[in-house]
C-alpha positions as CSV (number, residue, x, y, z in Angstrom):
1,M,-7.0,51.5,-24.6
2,P,-5.5,54.9,-23.9
3,T,-1.7,55.2,-24.3
4,I,0.5,58.0,-23.0
5,H,3.8,58.4,-24.9
6,L,6.6,60.6,-23.5
7,T,10.2,61.0,-24.6
8,T,12.7,62.8,-22.3
9,F,16.3,63.6,-23.3
10,I,18.8,63.1,-20.4
11,Q,22.5,64.0,-20.6
12,A,23.6,60.9,-18.8
13,P,24.5,57.3,-19.8
14,P,21.6,54.8,-20.3
15,V,22.7,52.5,-17.4
16,R,22.4,55.5,-15.0
17,V,19.0,56.5,-16.3
18,F,17.8,52.9,-16.3
19,D,18.8,52.4,-12.6
20,L,17.4,55.7,-11.5
21,S,14.1,54.8,-13.1
22,R,14.0,51.6,-11.1
23,S,14.8,53.4,-7.8
24,I,12.0,53.1,-5.3
25,D,13.6,55.9,-3.3
26,L,13.8,58.3,-6.2
27,H,10.2,57.5,-7.2
28,K,9.1,58.4,-3.7
29,K,10.9,61.7,-4.0
30,S,9.4,62.5,-7.4
31,M,5.9,61.8,-6.0
32,A,6.2,63.5,-2.7
33,H,3.4,65.9,-3.5
34,T,1.0,62.8,-3.4
35,G,2.4,61.4,-0.2
36,E,3.3,58.3,-2.2
37,E,5.1,55.6,-0.2
38,A,6.0,52.0,-0.8
39,V,4.1,49.9,1.7
40,G,4.7,46.3,0.4
41,G,7.1,44.3,-1.6
42,T,10.3,46.0,-2.6
43,R,10.2,49.2,-0.5
44,M,13.6,50.7,-1.1
45,G,16.6,50.4,-3.4
46,L,16.3,49.2,-7.0
47,I,13.4,47.0,-8.0
48,S,14.3,44.0,-10.2
49,L,12.7,41.5,-12.5
50,Q,9.7,39.6,-11.0
51,E,9.7,41.8,-7.9
52,F,6.5,43.5,-6.6
53,V,5.9,46.9,-5.0
54,T,2.7,48.2,-3.4
55,W,2.3,52.0,-3.6
56,K,0.0,54.0,-1.3
57,A,-0.8,57.6,-2.3
58,K,-3.5,60.2,-2.4
59,H,-4.9,60.7,-5.9
60,L,-8.1,62.4,-6.8
61,G,-9.0,63.1,-3.2
62,K,-8.8,59.4,-2.1
63,T,-6.0,57.3,-0.6
64,R,-5.3,54.5,-3.1
65,L,-3.2,51.3,-3.3
66,L,-1.5,50.0,-6.4
67,K,0.5,46.8,-6.5
68,S,2.7,46.3,-9.6
69,K,5.2,43.7,-10.8
70,I,8.3,44.1,-12.9
71,S,7.2,41.7,-15.7
72,A,10.1,42.3,-18.2
73,M,13.6,43.6,-18.0
74,K,16.7,43.9,-20.1
75,S,19.4,46.1,-18.6
76,P,20.0,48.9,-19.6
77,D,17.5,48.8,-22.6
78,H,14.1,48.5,-21.0
79,F,11.8,47.3,-18.3
80,T,8.0,46.9,-17.9
81,D,5.9,47.2,-14.8
82,E,2.3,46.0,-14.8
83,M,-0.5,46.5,-12.2
84,V,-1.4,43.4,-10.3
85,E,-4.0,45.0,-8.0
86,G,-5.4,48.6,-8.1
87,D,-8.1,50.9,-9.4
88,F,-7.5,50.4,-13.1
89,R,-8.9,47.6,-15.2
90,S,-5.3,47.3,-16.5
91,L,-2.1,49.4,-16.4
92,K,1.1,48.7,-18.1
93,H,4.1,51.0,-18.1
94,E,7.0,50.3,-20.6
95,H,10.3,52.1,-19.9
96,H,12.8,52.3,-22.8
97,F,16.3,53.7,-22.8
98,K,18.0,54.6,-26.1
99,P,21.6,55.6,-26.1
100,I,22.4,58.6,-28.3
101,E,25.6,60.5,-28.9
102,N,25.3,62.9,-26.0
103,G,23.0,61.0,-23.6
104,T,19.9,58.9,-23.4
105,L,16.4,59.1,-24.7
106,M,14.1,57.8,-22.0
107,I,10.8,56.7,-23.7
108,D,7.7,55.9,-21.7
109,Y,4.6,54.1,-23.0
110,M,1.8,53.9,-20.4
111,H,-1.2,51.8,-21.5
112,Y,-4.2,51.7,-19.2
113,E,-7.9,50.9,-19.1
114,M,-10.4,52.5,-16.9
115,P,-13.2,50.6,-15.2
116,Y,-16.8,51.9,-15.0
117,G,-17.7,51.8,-18.7
118,I,-18.8,55.1,-20.3
119,I,-18.3,57.1,-17.0
120,G,-14.7,55.8,-16.8
121,R,-14.1,56.8,-20.5
122,L,-15.4,60.3,-19.8
123,V,-13.3,60.8,-16.7
124,D,-10.3,59.6,-18.7
125,R,-11.0,62.0,-21.6
126,F,-11.7,65.1,-19.5
127,Y,-9.3,64.6,-16.7
128,L,-7.4,61.4,-16.0
129,K,-5.1,61.2,-19.1
130,N,-3.8,64.8,-18.4
131,Y,-3.4,64.0,-14.8
132,L,-1.4,60.8,-15.5
133,T,0.7,62.7,-18.1
134,S,1.5,65.3,-15.6
135,L,2.6,62.7,-13.0
136,L,4.9,61.1,-15.6
137,E,6.4,64.5,-16.6
138,T,7.0,65.3,-13.0
139,R,8.7,61.9,-12.4
140,N,10.8,62.3,-15.6
141,S,12.0,65.8,-14.6
142,V,13.2,64.5,-11.3
143,I,15.0,61.6,-12.9
144,K,16.6,64.0,-15.4
145,K,17.8,66.5,-12.8
146,C,19.2,63.7,-10.7
147,A,20.9,61.9,-13.6
148,E,22.5,65.1,-14.8
149,T,24.0,66.1,-11.5
150,D,25.8,64.3,-8.7
151,Q,22.5,63.6,-7.0
152,W,22.3,60.2,-8.7
153,K,24.9,58.8,-6.4
154,Q,22.6,58.9,-3.4
155,F,20.1,56.6,-5.2
156,I,22.3,54.2,-7.1
157,G,25.7,55.1,-5.5
């Protein structure tokens, strides 16, 4: 099972970074280039434990739906979202927030499995892992910029 591991330093308190990471509205802003929108479940505000969201976006030339559920949460330390329905065989995204002296380390672990056997593994190796990593890096840079400026107030006010 492939895993993507990213660590992002953010000069903001963990609770702010935790809440921005749960913001449906900020997620939509960070994925604007894909036309991503929440079309079911929690569609705005902060998503919480046991809540669902269904995302609709254009990826790899096709409009796709992905329904996920927040399966674990301990504020402001971590939360996990897991795919319930979508194109992957499985997808689990763990979000961790570690306080450090001058801010927060935001740590992402995304574990996923592709369908389609050997073809899926080849697509992952030569394209998908880099594509997903780029999406997470884009999302994290938006969270960082928002958390480190007054922009955070419009998302978690």
